C-alpha positions as CSV (number, residue, x, y, z in Angstrom):
1,M,0.0,0.0,0.0
2,P,2.3,2.8,-1.1
3,H,1.6,6.3,0.2
4,V,3.6,9.0,-1.5
5,I,4.0,12.5,0.1
6,V,5.2,15.4,-2.1
7,K,6.3,18.5,-0.2
8,Q,6.7,21.6,-2.3
9,W,6.8,25.3,-2.3
10,P,3.5,27.2,-3.0
11,G,2.6,28.4,-6.5
12,K,1.4,25.3,-8.3
13,S,-2.2,25.1,-9.5
14,E,-4.7,22.4,-8.4
15,Q,-4.5,21.1,-12.0
16,Q,-0.7,20.7,-11.8
17,K,-1.0,19.0,-8.4
18,Q,-3.6,16.6,-9.8
19,Q,-1.5,15.8,-12.8
20,L,1.5,15.1,-10.6
21,A,-0.6,12.8,-8.4
22,D,-1.9,11.0,-11.4
23,A,1.6,10.6,-12.9
24,I,2.9,9.3,-9.5
25,T,0.0,6.8,-9.3
26,K,0.6,5.6,-12.8
27,A,4.3,5.1,-12.1
28,V,3.7,3.2,-8.8
29,T,1.1,0.9,-10.4
30,A,3.3,0.2,-13.5
31,I,6.6,-0.3,-11.6
32,L,5.5,-1.9,-8.4
33,G,2.5,-3.8,-9.6
34,Y,-0.1,-2.4,-7.2
35,G,-3.6,-1.6,-8.3
36,K,-4.6,2.1,-8.4
37,E,-6.9,1.5,-5.4
38,S,-3.8,0.7,-3.3
39,V,-2.0,4.0,-4.0
40,S,-2.5,7.3,-2.2
41,V,-0.7,10.5,-2.9
42,G,-0.6,13.6,-0.7
43,I,0.8,17.0,-1.6
44,E,1.9,19.3,1.2
45,V,2.7,23.0,0.5
46,V,5.6,24.3,2.6
47,Q,6.5,28.0,2.7
48,P,10.1,28.7,1.5
49,A,11.0,30.2,4.9
50,A,10.0,26.9,6.6
51,W,11.7,24.5,4.1
52,L,14.9,24.0,6.1
53,E,13.3,23.3,9.4
54,E,10.2,21.4,8.2
55,V,11.5,19.5,5.2
56,Y,15.3,19.6,4.6
57,N,16.6,18.8,8.1
58,P,14.1,16.0,9.0
59,D,13.1,14.5,5.7
60,I,16.2,15.0,3.5
61,L,19.3,15.3,5.8
62,G,17.8,13.1,8.5
63,K,16.9,10.3,6.0
64,W,19.8,10.8,3.5
65,D,20.5,7.0,3.3
66,T,16.9,6.4,2.1
67,L,16.9,9.0,-0.7
68,Y,17.0,7.5,-4.2
69,Q,17.0,11.1,-5.7
70,K,19.2,13.4,-3.7
71,P,18.8,17.2,-4.1
72,G,21.5,19.2,-5.8
73,Y,20.8,22.5,-4.2
74,D,22.6,24.2,-1.3
75,P,20.3,24.3,1.8
76,S,22.1,27.4,3.1
77,Q,20.1,29.4,0.5
78,F,17.0,29.1,2.7
């Protein structure tokens, strides 16, 4: 039962968010072999000023060994 959480900055439309959720669902079902009914996708909007504290430190730096796609940006810019 995969549950995917996308954390992103504000500014994307509801249509873009839905398209992203649909694409993630399609990839999960195709690659992992789950039915669509088994997949859930959440999108959380995080303000840029809160990114370091709410996302980068706990979810990226704190789980570095679990990342299959590591960021290429410098977190000190936040």
